[in-house]
C-alpha positions in Angstrom: -24.1 -13.0 0.9 -21.2 -15.1 0.3 -18.1 -14.5 2.2 -14.8 -13.7 0.4 -12.0 -15.9 1.0 -8.9 -14.2 1.2 -5.5 -15.2 1.7 -2.6 -12.6 2.4 0.8 -12.2 3.1 3.0 -9.3 4.1 6.9 -8.5 4.4 9.0 -5.1 4.7 12.5 -4.4 5.2 14.7 -1.7 6.7 16.7 -1.9 3.3 20.4 -1.6 3.1 21.0 2.1 3.2 18.1 4.0 5.6 18.9 4.1 9.4 15.1 3.6 10.2 11.7 2.0 8.8 9.1 4.6 7.4 7.1 2.1 6.3 3.6 0.6 7.8 1.2 -1.8 6.8 -1.9 -3.6 7.7 -3.4 -6.7 6.9 -7.2 -7.6 8.7 -9.2 -9.0 6.2 -11.3 -7.0 4.6 -9.0 -3.8 4.7 -5.4 -3.7 3.7 -3.1 -0.9 3.6 1.0 0.3 2.9 2.1 3.3 3.6 5.4 5.5 3.0 6.3 7.8 5.5 8.3 11.3 4.8 9.9 13.7 7.0 12.7 14.1 9.3 13.2 13.4 13.0 10.9 10.5 12.6 8.1 12.4 11.1 7.5 10.0 8.5 7.2 7.0 10.7 4.6 8.6 12.4 2.6 9.7 9.5 2.5 6.5 7.6 1.5 4.7 11.4 -1.4 6.9 11.7 -2.5 5.8 8.1 -2.1 2.0 9.4 -4.2 2.9 12.7 -6.9 4.9 10.5 -7.5 2.2 8.1 -7.3 -0.8 10.4 -10.1 1.1 12.7 -12.0 0.6 9.7 -11.4 -3.4 10.0 -12.4 -3.6 13.3 -15.2 -1.1 13.5 -16.7 -2.3 10.2 -17.8 0.3 7.4 -20.6 0.5 5.0 -19.6 -1.6 2.5 -21.8 -0.1 -0.1 -20.2 3.7 0.4 -16.5 2.5 0.0 -15.6 5.8 -1.6 -17.1 8.1 0.8 -15.9 5.8 3.8 -12.3 6.1 2.6 -12.6 9.9 1.5 -13.4 10.1 5.3 -10.6 7.8 6.2 -8.3 10.0 4.6 -9.8 13.3 5.7 -8.9 11.5 9.3 -5.5 10.9 8.9 -4.8 14.6 7.1 -6.2 16.0 10.3 -3.8 14.1 12.7 -0.9 14.0 10.7 -1.6 18.0 10.3 -1.7 18.1 14.3 1.3 16.1 15.0 3.4 18.3 12.6 2.1 21.3 14.1 2.8 20.1 18.0 6.3 19.5 17.2 7.2 22.7 15.0 8.9 25.5 17.1 9.1 29.0 15.6 13.1 28.5 14.4 11.9 24.9 12.8 10.5 23.7 10.2 8.7 20.2 11.0 6.9 18.0 8.2 5.5 14.6 8.1 4.0 13.0 5.1 3.3 9.6 3.9 1.9 7.9 0.8 -0.9 5.8 0.7 -2.4 2.0 -1.0 -5.3 0.6 0.4 -7.4 -1.9 -0.9 -10.7 -3.0 0.7 -13.6 -5.3 0.0 -16.9 -3.4 -1.2 -20.4 -4.2 -2.8 -21.1 -2.1 -6.0 -24.5 -3.6 -7.3 -24.8 -6.2 -4.7 -21.5 -8.0 -5.9 -18.4 -7.5 -3.8 -15.7 -6.0 -5.6 -12.1 -4.7 -4.8 -12.1 -0.7 -4.2 -8.1 0.2 -4.3 -7.1 4.2 -3.2 -3.5 5.5 -4.4 -1.9 8.6 -2.7 1.9 9.1 -4.0 4.3 6.8 -5.2 3.1 3.4 -3.7 1.6 0.7 -6.1 -0.9 -1.4 -6.5 -0.8 -4.2 -8.9 -3.3 -6.7 -10.1 -2.8 -10.7 -11.5 -5.2 -11.8 -13.7 -5.0 -14.7 -15.5 -1.5 -15.1 -14.9 -0.2 -11.5 -16.2 0.9 -8.7 -13.9 -0.6 -5.4 -14.3 -0.1 -2.0 -12.8 -3.2 -0.5 -11.5 -2.7 2.7 -9.9 -0.6 5.4 -11.4 2.5 7.3 -9.5 1.7 10.5 -8.4 5.1 11.9 -9.2 7.4 14.4 -11.4 9.2 12.0 -13.5 5.7 10.3 -14.1 4.2 13.4 -15.4 7.2 14.3 -17.0 6.8 10.7 -19.2 2.8 11.5 -19.8 4.0 14.7 -21.4 6.6 12.8 -23.5 9.7 14.7 -21.7 11.4 11.7 -21.1 10.9 8.0 -21.8 10.9 5.3 -19.2 14.4 4.5 -19.2 15.0 7.6 -17.7 13.3 7.7 -14.5 16.1 5.8 -12.7 18.8 8.3 -13.4 16.4 11.3 -13.3 17.8 13.8 -10.3 13.8 14.5 -9.4 13.0 10.3 -9.5 11.8 10.9 -5.7 9.9 13.5 -5.8 6.2 13.3 -5.5 3.0 15.4 -6.3 0.3 14.0 -4.1 0.7 12.8 -0.4 -0.8 13.2 2.6 0.3 15.8 5.3 0.6 18.4 2.8 -1.1 22.0 3.1 -4.4 20.4 2.2 -5.8 17.1 1.0 -4.8 16.1 -2.4 -7.8 14.5 -4.5 -7.0 10.1 -4.4 -7.4 8.0 -7.0 -9.9 5.2 -6.8 -10.1 1.8 -8.8 -13.3 -0.3 -8.7 -11.9 -4.0 -9.9 -14.4 -6.9 -10.1 -12.8 -9.7 -8.0 -12.5 -11.7 -11.0 -10.5 -9.4 -12.6 -7.8 -9.9 -9.9 -7.4 -13.0 -8.1 -4.2 -11.7 -6.4 -3.4 -7.7 -5.7 0.0 -6.4 -4.4 0.5 -3.3 -2.3 4.1 -2.1 -2.6 6.0 0.9 -1.2 8.5 2.6 -3.7 11.4 0.6 -2.3 10.2 -2.5 -4.1 9.0 -1.0 -7.5 11.9 1.5 -7.6 14.5 -1.3 -7.1 12.9 -4.1 -9.2 11.6 -4.1 -12.9 7.9 -5.0 -13.5 9.5 -8.6 -15.3 11.0 -9.4 -12.1 8.3 -8.8 -9.6 5.9 -10.5 -12.5 8.7 -13.6 -12.1 8.4 -13.7 -8.4 4.6 -13.9 -8.0 4.4 -16.5 -10.7 6.6 -18.5 -8.6 5.3 -18.1 -4.9 1.4 -20.1 -4.8 1.6 -18.7 -1.2 1.1 -14.8 -0.7 3.1 -15.2 2.6 6.0 -16.1 0.3 5.4 -14.1 -2.4 5.7 -11.1 -0.1 8.8 -12.4 1.7 10.7 -13.4 -1.9 9.6 -9.7 -3.3 10.8 -7.5 -0.2 14.0 -9.8 -0.2 14.5 -9.5 -3.7 14.1 -5.5 -3.4 17.0 -5.5 -0.8 19.0 -8.0 -3.0 18.6 -5.2 -5.7 20.0 -2.6 -3.6 17.7 -1.6 -0.9 18.2 1.7 -1.2 14.9 2.4 0.4 12.3 0.5 2.9 10.7 -1.8 1.3 7.7 -3.1 2.2 4.8 -5.2 0.1 1.6 -6.5 0.9 -0.1 -9.6 -1.0 -3.2 -10.8 -1.1 -5.3 -13.5 -3.2 -8.9 -14.0 -3.9 -9.2 -17.8 -2.9 -13.1 -18.0 -3.6 -16.7 -17.3 -2.1 -18.0 -19.1 0.9 -21.6 -19.3 2.3 -19.9 -20.6 5.4 -19.3 -17.6 7.8 -16.6 -19.9 9.7 -14.8 -21.3 6.7 -12.0 -18.4 6.9 -10.5 -17.2 10.4 -8.7 -14.2 10.2 -7.2 -14.5 13.5 -5.7 -17.6 12.6 -4.1 -16.3 9.7 -2.9 -12.8 11.1 -1.4 -15.5 13.7 -0.1 -17.5 10.8 1.3 -14.4 9.4 3.1 -13.4 12.6 5.1 -16.5 13.1 5.9 -16.1 9.2 7.0 -13.1 9.7 8.5 -12.5 13.2 6.1 -9.5 14.6 3.3 -7.8 13.3 4.8 -3.8 12.8 
């Protein structure tokens, strides 16, 4: 089987308003994820870290690429259990403790003996793809304003000022695990993927993200510039982006050194999350 050669970059920033970063990310080919935590007393920070740990486990231990949807579902179930257990351990008789998180992830899977991207979404973090130089949003936000737009109650222009613009309808950490959205894409239809928290998509217009991506050939530079632009635009939330490029297929298993790529990324960004 040919080896898919991937190059990637990631960046995160606390922003200009928040006092700590509740976003988490991981990039260990062939698995990538971004999680945006929610909850007081660092509950969101822990919840998003749990998601990253569970998806990193897939990269470290390997997974059956012919069972991608089942593997991801099992991973989300493990995340949900751990977040519930953590929240339960922090609650007292007079205090409500909540820890929750969104998640977007991308994994390489095999479908009919061909490599494809399996993408998953819960919440309002987003997945974009670039195909033939055109940026498209793949994921659909699980949010109140998205539902209102689909119902024709508000327009896209109303979203930025709507009082419930930050209310999401699905996330990990609630009373039960909600249904995730899955997308299966041929590699040829997504030469570049972007996973980001709403601290990016909420601050930058679609065309602004597209312009940054078009001007940044290196995915590390692309991730840096996207996050920097989100902070410059106001930085009202934590901002995180992971950018992944499919650069080719190789029959040489040593042609792509993921460990060296991660080391290069550490040097670029300063530290892993």
